[in-house]
C-alpha positions in Angstrom: -23.6 26.0 -100.5 -21.0 28.3 -97.8 -21.1 31.3 -99.4 -20.4 30.0 -103.1 -22.0 29.3 -106.2 -21.1 27.5 -109.5 -18.4 25.5 -107.6 -17.9 22.6 -110.5 -17.9 25.4 -113.1 -14.9 27.3 -110.4 -12.8 24.3 -110.5 -12.4 23.5 -113.8 -11.8 26.8 -114.5 -9.2 27.1 -111.9 -8.1 23.8 -113.0 -7.6 24.5 -116.9 -5.9 28.1 -116.4 -3.5 26.3 -113.6 -3.0 23.9 -116.5 -1.7 27.0 -118.7 2.6 27.7 -118.1 4.0 30.8 -116.6 6.4 31.8 -114.4 5.6 29.2 -111.9 5.8 26.4 -113.9 8.8 27.7 -115.7 10.5 27.6 -112.1 9.1 23.9 -111.2 9.9 22.2 -114.3 13.5 23.9 -114.1 14.4 22.9 -110.6 12.6 19.6 -111.3 14.3 19.0 -114.5 17.8 19.4 -113.0 17.6 17.5 -109.9 14.8 15.5 -109.7 11.5 15.2 -109.2 12.0 16.1 -105.1 13.2 19.7 -105.7 10.6 19.6 -108.6 7.3 19.1 -105.7 9.9 21.4 -102.9 9.2 24.7 -105.6 5.7 23.2 -106.2 5.0 23.7 -102.9 6.6 27.5 -102.2 4.6 28.4 -105.5 1.9 27.0 -103.2 2.3 28.7 -100.1 2.9 32.2 -101.9 -0.5 31.8 -103.7 -2.0 31.8 -100.4 -0.1 35.2 -99.6 -3.5 36.2 -102.6 -6.0 34.0 -101.4 -5.6 36.2 -97.6 -5.1 39.3 -99.6 -8.4 38.6 -101.7 -10.2 38.0 -98.6 -9.2 40.5 -96.5 -9.2 42.9 -99.1 -5.7 43.8 -99.4 -5.6 43.3 -103.5 -8.0 46.1 -103.9 -5.4 48.5 -102.7 -2.6 47.5 -105.6 -5.8 47.8 -108.3 -7.1 50.8 -106.2 -3.4 52.9 -105.4 -1.0 53.2 -108.7 1.7 53.8 -105.8 0.8 50.3 -104.5 1.0 48.8 -107.4 3.9 50.5 -108.7 6.3 48.9 -105.7 5.2 45.8 -106.0 5.3 45.3 -109.7 9.0 46.5 -109.3 9.9 44.4 -107.1 9.1 41.4 -107.7 9.7 42.3 -111.7 13.8 42.9 -110.4 13.3 39.7 -108.6 12.3 37.7 -111.5 15.0 39.8 -113.8 17.6 38.9 -110.8 16.8 34.8 -110.8 16.6 34.6 -114.2 19.9 36.7 -115.4 21.3 34.0 -113.1 20.4 31.3 -114.9 21.5 32.6 -118.4 25.0 33.9 -116.6 25.4 30.5 -115.5 26.0 31.2 -111.7 25.5 27.7 -110.1 27.9 25.8 -108.3 30.6 28.6 -108.5 33.7 25.8 -108.5 33.7 26.9 -112.4 34.0 23.4 -113.1 32.1 21.7 -116.5 29.5 21.7 -114.4 28.7 25.7 -113.7 26.1 26.0 -116.6 23.6 23.6 -115.0 21.3 25.1 -112.2 22.8 25.0 -108.6 21.5 22.4 -106.6 19.9 24.0 -103.6 19.1 23.4 -100.2 15.3 22.8 -99.9 14.2 25.7 -98.5 15.9 27.9 -101.0 14.3 26.5 -103.5 10.8 26.4 -101.6 11.6 30.3 -100.6 12.3 31.0 -104.3 8.8 29.1 -105.7 7.1 31.1 -102.8 8.6 34.6 -103.8 8.2 33.7 -108.1 4.3 33.6 -107.0 4.2 35.9 -103.6 5.6 38.9 -106.2 3.6 39.0 -108.5 0.8 41.8 -108.4 -0.7 40.3 -111.0 -1.6 36.9 -109.0 -3.0 39.3 -106.5 -5.2 41.0 -109.0 -6.5 37.9 -110.8 -7.8 36.7 -107.4 -9.2 40.1 -107.1 -11.5 39.4 -110.5 -11.9 35.7 -110.9 -12.9 34.7 -107.1 -15.9 37.5 -106.9 -16.9 36.0 -110.0 -18.8 32.5 -107.6 -19.6 34.1 -104.5 -22.6 35.2 -103.5 -24.5 38.0 -103.2 -26.4 36.9 -100.2 -23.2 35.0 -98.7 -23.2 35.6 -94.5 -19.3 35.4 -94.7 -17.9 37.1 -97.9 -14.1 36.6 -96.4 -14.4 33.0 -95.2 -16.3 32.3 -98.9 -13.3 34.1 -100.4 -10.8 31.8 -98.5 -12.7 28.9 -99.2 -12.6 29.4 -102.6 -9.1 30.5 -102.6 -8.1 27.3 -101.1 -9.9 24.9 -103.6 -7.7 27.1 -106.8 -4.5 27.0 -104.2 -5.1 22.9 -103.7 -5.8 22.1 -107.2 -3.1 24.5 -108.6 -0.7 22.4 -106.4 -1.7 19.2 -107.7 -1.4 20.7 -111.2 2.4 21.8 -110.6 2.7 18.5 -108.9 2.3 16.8 -112.2 4.5 19.5 -113.6 7.1 18.7 -111.6 6.8 14.3 -112.8 7.0 14.7 -116.1 9.9 17.7 -115.7 12.1 14.8 -113.8 11.0 11.6 -116.1 11.2 13.6 -119.1 15.0 14.6 -118.4 15.3 10.7 -116.6 14.2 9.5 -120.1 17.1 11.6 -121.7 20.1 11.0 -119.4 19.0 13.3 -116.7 21.4 16.6 -116.2 23.6 17.6 -118.8 22.9 19.3 -122.2 19.3 19.0 -121.1 19.8 20.8 -117.8 21.2 22.9 -118.8 19.5 23.9 -122.2 16.4 24.1 -119.7 18.3 26.4 -117.3 18.7 28.6 -120.2 15.4 28.4 -121.6 14.1 29.7 -117.9 16.3 32.4 -117.3 15.3 33.6 -121.1 11.3 33.1 -120.5 12.0 34.9 -116.2 13.7 37.9 -117.7 11.2 38.3 -120.2 8.1 37.7 -117.6 9.8 40.5 -115.5 10.5 42.8 -118.3 6.7 42.2 -118.8 5.8 42.9 -115.5 7.6 46.2 -115.2 5.9 48.0 -118.2 2.2 46.1 -117.1 -0.3 48.2 -116.5 -2.9 47.9 -113.1 
């Protein structure tokens, strides 16, 4: 059908992969826990938009360049790693509202556009995601597909939409838990620092990752 096979298996596998927490989920949870479901949802949509970058790259064969060109992979990898370390460091150092108040340890309130952009870059600048799509999607593209790029796009859209739904669920869960624990305050600070440490570790791991 439409150049793909085992679609049900693909959907189930994709959902299981999306449930596994990573840097995207960490960012979404931190935003939702600190500032509510709206921020978490916007972050989830930003991550989904970043995912589409990899979907189109896989469909157009651009991901293959990252897999075969050591230089291209190194450049994208270092940019992505630097971005993660920068964001994580800002969280750990408590760069917040900039007013030096007692609330400065909390994750700073940002505009919807900034939250969306950070979510987008967190995903789009990770070359390992591009390589994942390049390795995962072809397994479900029929050898006799009339248009393999269209089959890639179909699978990528399904994966990204399902992933965004899972991420929205993460956002809702984090906002709910934060509300149950009183919202903001120490819980927000703890989440911010934990996610900051995770982002720094993700960045360092990405910097030393092999293509």
